C-alpha positions as semicolon CSV with decimal commas, in nm:
position;residue;x (nm);y (nm);z (nm)
1;S;0,164;4,245;4,429
2;D;-0,083;4,167;4,158
3;R;-0,089;3,811;4,020
4;V;-0,098;3,752;3,651
5;S;-0,161;3,420;3,459
6;M;-0,053;3,379;3,096
7;L;-0,192;3,108;2,861
8;L;-0,095;3,032;2,508
9;I;-0,341;2,823;2,307
10;V;-0,271;2,681;1,955
11;K;-0,569;2,558;1,737
12;P;-0,440;2,333;1,457
13;S;-0,772;2,348;1,281
14;T;-0,742;2,726;1,223
15;G;-0,366;2,761;1,237
16;V;-0,399;3,042;1,494
17;Y;-0,245;3,063;1,836
18;S;-0,359;3,317;2,091
19;T;-0,209;3,454;2,416
20;H;-0,437;3,535;2,713
21;A;-0,294;3,739;3,000
22;I;-0,529;3,751;3,304
23;A;-0,457;3,999;3,577
24;E;-0,600;3,901;3,916
25;L;-0,635;4,236;4,079
26;P;-0,747;4,270;4,440
27;P;-1,122;4,255;4,455
28;P;-1,359;4,423;4,465
29;R;-1,202;4,729;4,297
30;Q;-1,238;4,595;3,937
31;P;-1,278;4,276;3,746
32;P;-0,980;4,095;3,588
33;N;-0,812;4,263;3,299
34;V;-0,765;4,043;2,986
35;R;-0,515;4,106;2,710
36;T;-0,532;3,896;2,391
37;F;-0,279;3,870;2,112
38;S;-0,301;3,652;1,803
39;R;-0,060;3,533;1,540
40;R;-0,105;3,278;1,257
41;L;0,103;2,954;1,247
42;P;0,159;2,736;0,938
43;S;-0,137;2,504;0,895
44;G;-0,094;2,154;1,051
45;R;0,105;2,265;1,359
46;T;0,078;2,066;1,670
47;R;-0,125;2,181;1,972
48;C;0,071;2,366;2,225
49;N;-0,028;2,492;2,573
50;I;0,198;2,720;2,769
51;A;0,107;2,867;3,104
52;G;0,311;3,083;3,338
53;N;0,284;3,328;3,625
54;L;0,411;3,684;3,645
55;S;0,414;3,929;3,936
56;I;0,393;4,308;3,899
57;H;0,510;4,505;4,198
58;K;0,427;4,864;4,265
59;T;0,711;5,107;4,317
60;Q;0,743;5,324;4,629
61;G;0,614;5,629;4,439
62;Q;0,260;5,655;4,330
63;R;0,187;5,524;3,980
64;S;-0,119;5,602;3,778
65;E;-0,360;5,328;3,675
66;S;-0,276;5,388;3,309
67;Q;0,097;5,362;3,377
68;R;0,053;5,028;3,559
69;H;-0,159;4,891;3,278
70;W;0,104;5,011;3,017
71;S;0,369;4,834;3,212
72;F;0,165;4,521;3,245
73;S;0,091;4,508;2,868
74;H;0,446;4,582;2,767
75;T;0,572;4,301;2,986
76;I;0,330;4,048;2,840
77;M;0,409;4,150;2,481
78;T;0,784;4,122;2,548
79;C;0,755;3,772;2,695
80;F;0,539;3,634;2,420
81;S;0,725;3,800;2,136
82;F;1,012;3,565;2,231
83;I;0,780;3,266;2,236
84;F;0,630;3,358;1,896
85;K;0,958;3,386;1,742
86;R;1,072;3,044;1,862
87;I;0,751;2,873;1,751
88;G;0,752;3,047;1,417
89;C;1,116;2,939;1,351
90;S;1,030;2,578;1,439
91;G;0,741;2,583;1,197
92;Q;0,956;2,726;0,918
93;Q;1,221;2,459;0,974
94;S;0,961;2,186;0,950
95;D;0,809;2,330;0,638
96;Q;1,159;2,363;0,492
97;H;1,219;1,992;0,547
98;L;0,902;1,908;0,344
99;E;1,000;2,154;0,069
100;D;1,326;1,976;0,040
101;I;1,157;1,657;-0,074
102;P;1,203;1,632;-0,449
103;G;0,863;1,624;-0,630
104;I;0,660;1,719;-0,321
105;E;0,486;1,996;-0,530
106;N;0,333;1,731;-0,746
107;V;0,160;1,547;-0,455
108;R;-0,197;1,653;-0,366
109;I;-0,249;1,648;0,009
110;Y;-0,603;1,573;0,114
111;S;-0,748;1,645;0,456
112;Y;-0,879;1,357;0,664
113;K;-1,214;1,533;0,688
114;E;-1,235;1,562;0,308
115;L;-1,173;1,189;0,256
116;R;-1,414;1,103;0,541
117;N;-1,692;1,292;0,369
118;A;-1,604;1,140;0,033
119;T;-1,644;0,788;0,163
120;G;-1,943;0,843;0,386
121;D;-1,725;0,812;0,700
122;F;-1,552;0,511;0,553
123;S;-1,883;0,317;0,552
124;L;-1,897;-0,055;0,475
125;A;-2,134;0,025;0,188
126;N;-1,844;0,204;0,016
127;K;-1,582;-0,060;0,104
128;V;-1,460;-0,225;-0,221
129;G;-1,165;-0,421;-0,111
130;E;-0,922;-0,521;0,165
131;G;-0,565;-0,656;0,141
132;G;-0,236;-0,672;0,322
133;F;-0,175;-0,301;0,299
134;G;-0,514;-0,191;0,419
135;S;-0,881;-0,132;0,323
136;V;-1,002;0,037;0,008
137;Y;-1,315;0,252;-0,024
138;K;-1,496;0,409;-0,315
139;G;-1,527;0,788;-0,264
140;K;-1,666;1,095;-0,435
141;L;-1,471;1,419;-0,395
142;K;-1,628;1,765;-0,387
143;D;-1,550;1,822;-0,756
144;G;-1,744;1,499;-0,843
145;K;-1,437;1,291;-0,917
146;I;-1,470;0,926;-0,819
147;V;-1,156;0,790;-0,639
148;A;-1,037;0,478;-0,467
149;V;-0,930;0,567;-0,102
150;K;-0,685;0,320;0,042
151;V;-0,653;0,341;0,426
152;L;-0,317;0,191;0,503
153;S;-0,279;-0,053;0,794
154;S;-0,147;0,053;1,137
155;E;0,198;-0,093;1,056
156;S;0,259;0,181;0,795
157;R;0,268;0,472;1,050
158;Q;0,586;0,632;0,911
159;G;0,696;0,986;0,989
160;V;0,567;1,254;0,753
161;P;0,889;1,320;0,562
162;E;0,967;0,952;0,518
163;F;0,611;0,876;0,399
164;L;0,610;1,165;0,162
165;N;0,943;1,062;0,025
166;E;0,801;0,730;-0,091
167;I;0,470;0,886;-0,211
168;T;0,653;1,135;-0,430
169;V;0,831;0,845;-0,603
170;I;0,506;0,653;-0,658
171;S;0,312;0,959;-0,774
172;G;0,580;1,038;-1,034
173;I;0,545;0,695;-1,206
174;E;0,308;0,707;-1,506
175;H;0,242;0,422;-1,739
176;E;-0,069;0,299;-1,926
177;N;-0,070;-0,022;-1,724
178;L;-0,018;0,122;-1,382
179;V;-0,279;0,266;-1,144
180;S;-0,241;0,647;-1,104
181;L;-0,181;0,791;-0,755
182;Y;-0,373;1,128;-0,705
183;G;-0,247;1,211;-0,358
184;C;-0,250;1,125;0,007
185;C;-0,351;1,224;0,364
186;I;-0,098;1,248;0,644
187;E;-0,298;1,399;0,929
188;E;-0,187;1,280;1,272
189;T;-0,144;0,903;1,247
190;H;-0,353;0,866;0,934
191;R;-0,181;0,742;0,622
192;I;-0,421;0,730;0,333
193;L;-0,364;0,702;-0,043
194;V;-0,602;0,832;-0,310
195;Y;-0,606;0,657;-0,651
196;N;-0,812;0,687;-0,968
197;Y;-1,111;0,460;-0,947
198;L;-1,139;0,178;-1,200
199;E;-1,494;0,079;-1,298
200;N;-1,440;-0,290;-1,368
201;N;-1,282;-0,398;-1,045
202;S;-1,005;-0,656;-1,052
203;L;-0,939;-0,985;-1,238
204;A;-1,000;-1,166;-0,911
205;Q;-1,349;-1,025;-0,883
206;T;-1,448;-1,066;-1,252
207;L;-1,261;-1,336;-1,453
208;L;-1,182;-1,552;-1,155
209;G;-1,456;-1,454;-0,911
210;S;-1,748;-1,675;-0,819
211;G;-2,000;-1,387;-0,848
212;C;-2,177;-1,275;-1,155
213;S;-1,989;-1,056;-1,406
214;N;-2,121;-0,908;-1,726
215;I;-1,775;-0,874;-1,870
216;Q;-1,702;-1,109;-2,166
217;F;-1,340;-1,229;-2,145
218;N;-1,283;-1,356;-2,496
219;W;-0,942;-1,467;-2,614
220;R;-0,835;-1,128;-2,763
221;T;-0,932;-0,953;-2,446
222;R;-0,722;-1,196;-2,237
223;V;-0,427;-1,148;-2,478
224;R;-0,447;-0,772;-2,422
225;I;-0,460;-0,811;-2,048
226;C;-0,167;-1,053;-2,031
227;I;0,053;-0,823;-2,250
228;G;-0,056;-0,513;-2,069
229;V;0,034;-0,651;-1,728
230;A;0,369;-0,772;-1,861
231;R;0,447;-0,432;-2,002
232;G;0,351;-0,258;-1,677
233;L;0,577;-0,486;-1,473
234;T;0,859;-0,449;-1,731
235;F;0,834;-0,075;-1,675
236;L;0,870;-0,112;-1,298
237;H;1,163;-0,345;-1,333
238;G;1,350;-0,163;-1,609
239;E;1,246;0,197;-1,664
240;V;1,193;0,319;-1,307
241;R;1,515;0,420;-1,125
242;P;1,584;0,267;-0,883
243;H;1,373;-0,027;-1,006
244;I;1,069;-0,140;-0,819
245;V;0,997;-0,497;-0,718
246;H;0,616;-0,526;-0,678
247;R;0,636;-0,825;-0,440
248;D;0,262;-0,893;-0,464
249;I;0,161;-0,962;-0,822
250;K;-0,178;-1,142;-0,815
251;A;-0,520;-1,122;-0,974
252;S;-0,666;-0,893;-0,705
253;N;-0,400;-0,637;-0,784
254;I;-0,481;-0,619;-1,156
255;L;-0,752;-0,367;-1,196
256;L;-0,954;-0,303;-1,511
257;D;-1,070;0,028;-1,655
258;K;-1,384;0,086;-1,864
259;D;-1,204;-0,038;-2,171
260;L;-1,069;-0,347;-1,984
261;T;-0,715;-0,201;-1,996
262;P;-0,527;-0,375;-1,711
263;K;-0,365;-0,155;-1,442
264;I;-0,125;-0,286;-1,179
265;S;-0,200;-0,153;-0,826
266;D;-0,014;-0,142;-0,497
267;F;0,332;-0,106;-0,660
268;G;0,591;0,068;-0,435
269;L;0,388;0,012;-0,113
270;A;0,624;-0,241;0,040
271;K;0,863;0,037;0,147
272;L;0,581;0,201;0,348
273;L;0,598;-0,088;0,604
274;P;0,869;-0,150;0,862
275;P;1,138;-0,403;0,759
276;N;1,004;-0,677;0,986
277;I;0,638;-0,645;0,868
278;T;0,516;-0,712;0,506
279;H;0,187;-0,756;0,329
280;V;0,272;-1,137;0,325
281;S;0,207;-1,153;0,696
282;T;-0,153;-1,059;0,639
283;R;-0,224;-1,281;0,340
284;V;-0,551;-1,477;0,317
285;A;-0,561;-1,839;0,234
286;G;-0,487;-1,924;-0,131
287;T;-0,273;-1,633;-0,232
288;I;0,035;-1,816;-0,119
289;G;0,018;-1,983;-0,458
290;Y;0,165;-1,672;-0,615
291;L;0,479;-1,681;-0,405
292;A;0,813;-1,786;-0,562
293;P;0,978;-2,067;-0,359
294;E;1,282;-1,851;-0,262
295;Y;1,038;-1,585;-0,130
296;A;0,818;-1,833;0,057
297;I;1,101;-2,028;0,224
298;K;1,377;-1,781;0,269
299;G;1,212;-1,443;0,240
300;Q;1,438;-1,352;-0,059
301;V;1,266;-1,132;-0,314
302;N;1,395;-0,979;-0,634
303;R;1,258;-0,908;-0,985
304;K;1,260;-1,277;-1,071
305;S;1,019;-1,333;-0,778
306;D;0,772;-1,098;-0,959
307;V;0,834;-1,295;-1,278
308;Y;0,728;-1,617;-1,089
309;S;0,408;-1,453;-0,964
310;F;0,335;-1,322;-1,316
311;G;0,372;-1,669;-1,457
312;V;0,107;-1,803;-1,215
313;L;-0,121;-1,511;-1,306
314;L;-0,069;-1,592;-1,682
315;L;-0,188;-1,947;-1,620
316;E;-0,487;-1,816;-1,435
317;I;-0,588;-1,589;-1,720
318;V;-0,556;-1,855;-1,990
319;T;-0,738;-2,134;-1,786
320;G;-0,992;-1,900;-1,616
321;R;-0,934;-2,062;-1,279
322;C;-0,758;-1,972;-0,953
323;N;-0,414;-2,108;-0,871
324;T;-0,556;-2,320;-0,588
325;N;-0,897;-2,490;-0,579
326;T;-0,947;-2,745;-0,299
327;S;-1,285;-2,844;-0,436
328;L;-1,119;-3,028;-0,723
329;P;-0,967;-3,381;-0,704
330;Y;-0,634;-3,369;-0,531
331;D;-0,416;-3,401;-0,850
332;E;-0,597;-3,100;-1,001
333;Q;-0,597;-2,865;-0,699
334;F;-0,283;-2,674;-0,782
335;L;-0,303;-2,506;-1,118
336;L;0,076;-2,485;-1,181
337;E;0,133;-2,848;-1,096
338;R;-0,159;-2,956;-1,318
339;T;-0,031;-2,746;-1,610
340;W;0,320;-2,891;-1,570
341;N;0,192;-3,251;-1,571
342;L;-0,015;-3,194;-1,885
343;Y;0,280;-3,022;-2,057
344;E;0,502;-3,326;-1,976
345;H;0,244;-3,552;-2,138
346;G;0,195;-3,323;-2,446
347;E;-0,159;-3,240;-2,344
348;I;-0,122;-2,877;-2,234
349;A;-0,410;-2,763;-2,448
350;N;-0,649;-2,960;-2,234
351;I;-0,629;-2,699;-1,953
352;I;-0,732;-2,401;-2,164
353;D;-1,056;-2,243;-2,040
354;T;-1,347;-2,424;-2,196
355;L;-1,551;-2,098;-2,210
356;L;-1,315;-1,973;-2,485
357;T;-1,472;-2,071;-2,819
358;D;-1,528;-1,831;-3,105
359;D;-1,199;-1,635;-3,127
360;L;-0,969;-1,881;-2,950
361;D;-0,628;-1,935;-3,101
362;V;-0,526;-2,267;-2,948
363;D;-0,157;-2,233;-3,059
364;E;-0,134;-1,891;-2,909
365;A;-0,303;-2,003;-2,586
366;C;-0,052;-2,297;-2,557
367;K;0,230;-2,048;-2,620
368;F;0,107;-1,831;-2,327
369;L;0,088;-2,142;-2,108
370;K;0,449;-2,227;-2,192
371;V;0,555;-1,871;-2,109
372;G;0,393;-1,918;-1,768
373;L;0,586;-2,235;-1,711
374;L;0,915;-2,059;-1,811
375;C;0,836;-1,781;-1,560
376;T;0,769;-2,027;-1,280
377;Q;1,078;-2,250;-1,309
378;D;1,226;-2,347;-0,977
379;A;1,572;-2,220;-1,074
380;V;1,563;-1,841;-1,042
381;K;1,831;-1,778;-1,302
382;L;1,638;-1,971;-1,569
383;R;1,335;-1,751;-1,547
384;P;1,321;-1,489;-1,821
385;S;1,317;-1,112;-1,751
386;M;0,988;-0,933;-1,794
387;S;1,114;-0,763;-2,109
388;T;1,186;-1,104;-2,259
389;V;0,832;-1,217;-2,146
390;V;0,679;-0,929;-2,349
391;R;0,876;-1,031;-2,656
392;M;0,751;-1,395;-2,610
393;L;0,389;-1,291;-2,573
394;T;0,394;-1,059;-2,869
395;G;0,564;-1,318;-3,098
396;E;0,893;-1,136;-3,128
397;K;1,069;-1,437;-2,963
398;D;0,985;-1,803;-3,026
399;V;0,887;-1,974;-2,702
400;N;0,926;-2,318;-2,860
401;L;1,308;-2,275;-2,876
402;E;1,319;-2,236;-2,501
403;K;1,384;-2,535;-2,273
404;I;1,136;-2,556;-1,985
405;T;1,250;-2,705;-1,658
406;K;1,038;-2,813;-1,356
407;P;0,860;-2,524;-1,182
408;G;0,876;-2,453;-0,814
409;L;0,550;-2,625;-0,694
410;L;0,327;-2,534;-0,400
411;S;0,285;-2,902;-0,329
412;D;0,660;-2,938;-0,280
413;L;0,640;-2,656;-0,018
414;M;0,353;-2,833;0,154
415;E;0,550;-3,160;0,162
416;L;0,837;-2,971;0,319
417;K;0,600;-2,841;0,583
418;V;0,461;-3,184;0,661
419;R;0,812;-3,322;0,693
420;S;0,907;-3,044;0,925
421;Q;0,590;-3,113;1,131
422;K;0,681;-3,482;1,159
423;N;1,042;-3,400;1,261
424;V;0,960;-3,108;1,489
425;N;1,125;-3,286;1,781
426;D;1,434;-3,375;1,583
427;P;1,707;-3,124;1,684
428;Q;1,881;-3,176;1,351
429;T;1,575;-3,065;1,146
430;T;1,518;-2,699;1,091
431;S;1,160;-2,602;0,989
432;L;1,167;-2,332;0,729
433;I;0,787;-2,299;0,734
434;T;0,583;-2,298;1,058
435;S;0,338;-2,591;1,061
436;G;-0,026;-2,505;1,071
437;H;-0,319;-2,664;1,233
438;G;-0,566;-2,916;1,088
439;S;-0,536;-3,242;0,911
440;S;-0,528;-3,115;0,550
441;P;-0,226;-2,925;0,432
442;L;-0,461;-2,740;0,206
443;S;-0,691;-2,606;0,480
444;S;-0,720;-2,226;0,497
445;E;-0,603;-2,226;0,859
446;N;-0,289;-2,423;0,764
447;T;-0,212;-2,198;0,467
448;T;-0,265;-1,883;0,660
449;H;-0,034;-1,993;0,940
450;A;0,231;-2,078;0,684
451;S;0,213;-1,744;0,519
452;M;0,235;-1,563;0,855
453;T;0,599;-1,670;0,897
454;F;0,714;-1,503;0,565
455;T;0,806;-1,170;0,703
456;V;1,175;-1,116;0,607
457;I;1,226;-0,922;0,290
458;S;1,551;-0,855;0,104
459;D;1,586;-0,682;-0,225
């Protein structure tokens, strides 16, 4: 008998799979015969290799060479027509699943190669930021459009349908104060988001950054930024269905366009991570100051947790300083605590940014600081909704009629941690926050260790 080897090769880059049938005839009469058949698969299919053996036996009667070759070819085509049908059906079913995702037609799918070229192979020179969700690169697409390319961290490796479900929701959300999502990349294990690029970076890099910035943040500009962020967050909390809890409102997630219009970034990304992993677990030292107490201690998060974070951000914008600064005297290191102490003594105006001069409205600035204190109250139920915050900031609601109670202070959380550390051997004491290392509760090492325990999220 003549031995035949069959090979099916699928090339995902071209979407073509080919069959190769090699007849190993008895030498030296003729070289091997090769039959090749091709058929196109839907792009993006997985590599598939199939090999098999087939024997062709001669009958007792004499058969011509052409008859033997026809029988050989017919057998090969019959075998692989079945294989083609099965693979084709599988591809159609997979595509059908993606087509069933509502809004998928509005999501632009980029290739990994395209984004690699746009960012210079994700070079450090084009890296513009890094956060809990991943690294961000500046890129230029073939059409000349400048984009921000966010490479999600390894924890976000969802399946394609699950990932696209979340992306279609995010891409369908449009608001003046929210960053626009252009599309994504879902090749192999890569999960990459493509946003519009904002020229003036973030509040953390400009208003609160230690580096040089040519942007002049006068009082009217700060008012527009505060109200813009409040409106964007109000939209996520009230207009989107189901509502979105951002979970990570902070200065580095407030981006500025060429007109200094604020845009909230990273909204909706928490659902791209597994339930036991969140952006909180990768926080850098200092950003813990934005966390509401119920979030930091118990992992409980809801819209009022976002309100707390916005309150801290509001204080930062009015004062021009970060929520935590360990280079200051101890009683001034925590911005929220310092603002509360001055408010109790009737001296809240003393914490307004001294760089604000010409167009400063002191009464309005004090009003904004009071709104910040209302948002950060320790009692969750006493914090206003974001829609109410907008009314307060725009003057539709009188802040002075509201009673302000003590805020949830970071120093209180640190004291809790210190007490837990002292009583670590006490079986009746339960530590809610893992103690860190180092002598100072404000050390970056200590803060980072504390934040790494906040991984449970409930909504």
